[in-house]
C-alpha positions as CSV (number, residue, x, y, z in Angstrom):
1,K,0.1,0.2,-0.2
2,S,2.8,2.2,0.0
3,V,4.6,3.7,-3.7
4,V,7.2,5.9,-4.0
5,E,6.4,8.6,-7.2
6,F,9.6,9.3,-8.8
7,P,9.8,12.5,-11.2
8,G,8.0,12.4,-14.2
9,Y,5.0,9.8,-13.0
10,R,1.7,11.2,-14.2
11,P,-1.5,9.4,-12.7
12,P,-4.3,8.4,-15.0
13,A,-6.1,11.3,-16.7
14,W,-9.5,9.5,-15.5
15,L,-8.7,9.9,-11.8
16,A,-9.3,14.0,-12.7
17,S,-12.1,13.3,-14.8
18,R,-14.3,16.9,-14.8
19,G,-18.0,16.3,-14.6
20,R,-18.1,13.0,-14.1
21,P,-21.3,11.5,-12.4
22,P,-21.3,10.6,-8.7
23,T,-19.9,6.9,-8.1
24,P,-23.1,4.9,-6.9
25,P,-22.9,3.3,-3.8
26,T,-22.8,-0.3,-3.0
27,T,-25.1,-3.0,-1.8
28,G,-23.6,-5.4,1.0
29,L,-24.8,-8.9,1.6
30,A,-23.4,-12.4,2.4
31,V,-23.5,-15.3,0.7
32,P,-23.7,-18.7,2.5
33,S,-21.3,-21.2,1.6
34,R,-21.8,-24.8,2.9
35,V,-18.6,-25.4,1.4
36,L,-16.1,-23.1,3.6
37,G,-18.6,-23.4,6.5
38,A,-18.7,-19.1,6.7
39,R,-20.8,-16.8,4.9
40,I,-19.2,-14.6,1.9
41,P,-19.3,-10.8,2.2
42,V,-20.3,-9.5,-1.1
43,E,-20.3,-5.9,-2.2
44,L,-23.3,-5.2,-5.4
45,W,-22.5,-2.0,-7.6
46,R,-24.4,-1.2,-10.9
47,S,-23.4,1.6,-13.1
48,P,-25.3,4.6,-13.4
49,G,-28.4,4.3,-15.9
50,G,-30.7,1.7,-16.8
51,R,-34.2,1.1,-16.6
52,R,-34.6,-2.2,-14.7
53,R,-33.2,-3.3,-11.7
54,A,-33.2,-7.3,-13.1
55,E,-32.2,-6.3,-16.2
56,P,-29.7,-8.7,-17.3
57,L,-25.9,-7.0,-17.6
58,P,-22.1,-8.0,-17.5
59,L,-20.7,-8.9,-14.3
60,L,-17.5,-8.5,-13.2
61,V,-16.4,-10.4,-10.1
62,V,-13.4,-8.9,-8.0
63,H,-11.3,-10.8,-5.6
64,D,-10.2,-8.4,-2.8
65,G,-12.9,-6.4,-4.1
66,P,-13.9,-4.1,-1.3
67,E,-9.8,-2.9,-1.1
68,Y,-9.8,-2.3,-4.9
69,A,-12.1,-0.2,-4.1
70,G,-10.7,1.6,-1.7
71,Y,-6.6,1.4,-2.3
72,A,-7.6,1.3,-6.6
73,A,-10.5,3.4,-7.1
74,L,-12.2,0.8,-9.1
75,L,-15.3,1.8,-8.9
76,D,-14.5,5.7,-9.9
77,F,-12.7,4.3,-12.7
78,L,-16.0,1.4,-13.5
79,T,-17.9,5.2,-13.3
80,V,-16.1,6.9,-15.7
81,A,-15.7,4.1,-18.0
82,T,-19.2,3.3,-18.4
83,A,-20.6,7.0,-18.2
84,D,-17.9,8.2,-21.2
85,G,-19.0,4.5,-23.6
86,R,-15.9,2.8,-23.5
87,L,-17.6,0.2,-21.4
88,P,-21.2,-0.9,-21.6
89,P,-23.5,-0.5,-18.3
90,M,-22.3,-3.4,-16.2
91,R,-22.1,-4.8,-12.3
92,A,-19.3,-5.5,-10.4
93,A,-19.5,-7.9,-7.2
94,L,-16.9,-7.1,-4.9
95,L,-16.1,-10.3,-3.2
96,A,-14.1,-9.8,0.8
97,P,-11.8,-12.6,1.5
98,V,-12.6,-15.1,5.0
99,D,-9.1,-16.4,4.9
100,R,-7.2,-14.8,2.4
101,N,-3.9,-16.7,2.4
102,E,-5.8,-20.0,2.8
103,H,-8.6,-19.4,0.5
104,Y,-6.8,-17.2,-2.6
105,S,-4.0,-19.5,-2.6
106,A,-5.2,-22.1,-5.6
107,S,-7.7,-23.4,-2.3
108,P,-9.8,-26.5,-4.2
109,A,-12.4,-25.5,-1.4
110,W,-12.4,-21.3,-2.7
111,S,-12.6,-22.6,-6.3
112,R,-15.9,-24.8,-4.9
113,A,-17.5,-22.3,-3.1
114,L,-16.8,-19.1,-5.6
115,V,-18.7,-21.8,-8.9
116,S,-21.1,-23.6,-6.9
117,E,-22.1,-21.3,-4.6
118,V,-21.4,-17.4,-5.0
119,L,-21.9,-17.4,-8.6
120,P,-25.2,-18.9,-8.5
121,A,-26.4,-16.5,-5.7
122,L,-25.1,-13.4,-7.7
123,Q,-26.4,-14.7,-10.8
124,V,-29.9,-14.5,-9.0
125,L,-29.2,-11.3,-7.4
126,A,-27.5,-9.5,-11.0
127,P,-28.4,-11.5,-13.5
128,T,-25.9,-11.8,-16.6
129,P,-27.3,-12.0,-20.7
130,P,-26.8,-15.2,-21.7
131,G,-23.6,-16.7,-22.7
132,R,-20.2,-16.8,-20.4
133,R,-18.5,-13.8,-22.1
134,H,-20.6,-11.5,-19.9
135,L,-18.5,-12.8,-16.8
136,V,-15.6,-11.5,-16.1
137,G,-13.5,-12.5,-13.0
138,M,-10.4,-10.0,-11.5
139,G,-8.0,-10.2,-8.7
140,A,-4.4,-8.8,-7.9
141,S,-1.6,-11.0,-6.3
142,L,-2.8,-13.8,-4.7
143,G,-6.5,-12.5,-6.0
144,G,-5.2,-13.1,-9.5
145,L,-4.1,-16.4,-8.5
146,A,-7.3,-17.5,-6.5
147,T,-9.6,-16.3,-9.9
148,L,-7.6,-18.1,-12.5
149,A,-7.5,-21.5,-10.3
150,A,-11.5,-20.9,-10.1
151,A,-11.6,-20.8,-13.6
152,S,-10.0,-23.8,-14.3
153,T,-12.3,-25.9,-11.7
154,A,-15.1,-24.8,-14.1
155,P,-13.9,-23.8,-17.1
156,A,-17.2,-23.0,-18.7
157,S,-17.8,-20.6,-15.9
158,F,-16.1,-17.3,-16.9
159,G,-15.7,-16.0,-19.9
160,G,-12.8,-13.6,-19.7
161,L,-10.1,-13.1,-16.9
162,F,-8.6,-9.9,-15.1
163,L,-5.1,-11.0,-13.7
164,Q,-3.0,-8.5,-12.4
165,S,0.5,-9.6,-10.7
166,G,-1.1,-13.0,-10.2
167,S,0.9,-14.9,-7.6
168,F,1.8,-17.5,-9.8
169,F,5.0,-19.1,-7.8
170,R,7.6,-21.3,-9.3
171,P,9.9,-24.2,-7.4
172,V,13.6,-22.4,-6.8
173,V,12.5,-18.6,-8.8
174,D,10.5,-17.7,-5.9
175,D,12.0,-19.6,-3.0
176,H,11.9,-16.8,-0.9
177,E,8.2,-17.3,-0.4
178,R,8.3,-20.6,0.8
179,D,7.3,-19.9,4.5
180,L,4.1,-19.4,2.8
181,P,1.8,-22.1,4.5
182,R,0.2,-22.8,0.8
183,F,3.2,-22.5,-0.9
184,R,4.0,-25.8,-2.2
185,R,-0.2,-26.0,-3.2
186,I,0.6,-22.9,-5.5
187,T,3.7,-24.4,-7.5
188,R,1.5,-27.5,-8.1
189,F,-1.3,-25.4,-9.3
190,V,0.9,-23.4,-11.4
191,D,3.3,-26.7,-12.3
192,D,-0.1,-28.4,-13.5
193,L,-1.2,-25.6,-15.7
194,A,2.4,-25.1,-17.3
195,D,2.8,-29.1,-18.1
196,G,-1.2,-29.0,-19.5
197,T,-2.6,-31.2,-17.3
198,A,-5.1,-28.8,-15.4
199,P,-8.2,-28.1,-17.4
200,A,-8.8,-24.4,-18.8
201,E,-11.3,-24.1,-21.8
202,P,-9.7,-21.3,-24.3
203,A,-11.1,-17.7,-23.3
204,A,-10.1,-14.5,-23.2
205,A,-7.1,-13.3,-20.4
206,A,-5.5,-10.1,-19.9
207,L,-2.6,-9.9,-17.3
208,T,-0.7,-7.4,-16.7
209,C,2.7,-7.0,-14.1
210,G,5.1,-4.5,-12.8
211,T,8.8,-5.0,-15.0
212,V,10.3,-4.8,-11.1
213,E,8.3,-7.4,-9.7
214,E,9.4,-10.5,-8.2
215,N,6.2,-12.4,-10.2
216,L,7.1,-11.3,-13.6
217,H,8.4,-14.8,-14.6
218,G,5.4,-16.8,-13.4
219,N,3.0,-14.4,-15.3
220,R,4.8,-15.1,-18.1
221,V,4.7,-18.4,-17.6
222,V,1.3,-18.5,-17.1
223,R,0.6,-16.5,-20.5
224,D,2.6,-19.1,-22.4
225,A,0.6,-21.7,-20.5
226,L,-2.3,-20.5,-21.6
227,A,-1.4,-19.0,-24.9
228,A,-0.3,-23.0,-25.9
229,R,-4.3,-23.8,-25.2
230,G,-5.4,-21.6,-27.7
231,W,-6.5,-18.7,-25.2
232,Q,-6.6,-15.2,-26.2
233,V,-3.8,-14.1,-23.8
234,A,-2.2,-10.8,-23.6
235,L,0.8,-10.0,-20.7
236,A,1.1,-6.0,-19.9
237,E,4.9,-5.5,-18.6
238,H,4.6,-1.4,-17.2
239,R,7.2,0.1,-15.6
240,D,5.9,-0.3,-11.9
241,A,5.5,-2.5,-8.8
242,H,3.3,-4.8,-6.8
243,N,1.3,-2.4,-5.2
244,W,-2.3,-0.6,-5.7
245,V,-1.5,2.2,-7.5
246,A,0.3,-0.2,-10.1
247,W,-2.9,-2.2,-10.4
248,R,-5.0,1.1,-10.5
249,D,-3.2,2.2,-13.5
250,T,-3.5,-0.3,-15.7
251,F,-6.8,-0.7,-15.5
252,D,-7.2,1.9,-19.1
253,P,-6.2,0.2,-21.7
254,W,-5.9,-3.2,-20.5
255,L,-9.5,-3.6,-18.6
256,V,-11.2,-2.0,-21.4
257,G,-9.9,-4.0,-23.4
258,L,-10.6,-7.2,-21.9
């Protein structure tokens, strides 16, 4: 959450956009999960406008969603981008972690809970048009890993993934992360993806990662693995590090493009 802004840095223009509509508030709810034995906090957001409350709209499902809103101004960006027509009218579901280090570390239990409990509950409250291309998963760091793991559990669930600085750890290269309790589970998941044994129905994915990040190698591995399976995938390597400002600054054009 700390950054150093060097001379010449300029924040994205949309942050200072004049005359933008106010960012709509979110509606809080909790989805009960039998798989986790817990309630998963969710904040639902809808872009300004629209005629019917139950109108089917594209949905962005965001791991660490409240943090994305608070530290990276995600909802402010979506408000600007939908108002100026770069994004269509849409909704976002901001997921708060229950046990982040456990559930976001390629946990099969979290993946099952997301695709079999959370997504069906959201479909009732925030319906999407037919076809998986209207459902996009998003996350940063461990949240990016959790997003990809869930999509691998149910390959037909998401039509697109936006993965920022994903914690796609590799043996040897990422040995400094070995103290993370689920390090081996993470490396096993990435190994399976890289060697083609993990399921992954082709979809679209946009990855972003800073050029000075330790995670860059793993993001390149995942990009190549998805491309080899026929995904439409791109990795944007930008001059920044592992922080919320870096992720905020790549919403445009990479999230918009996806």
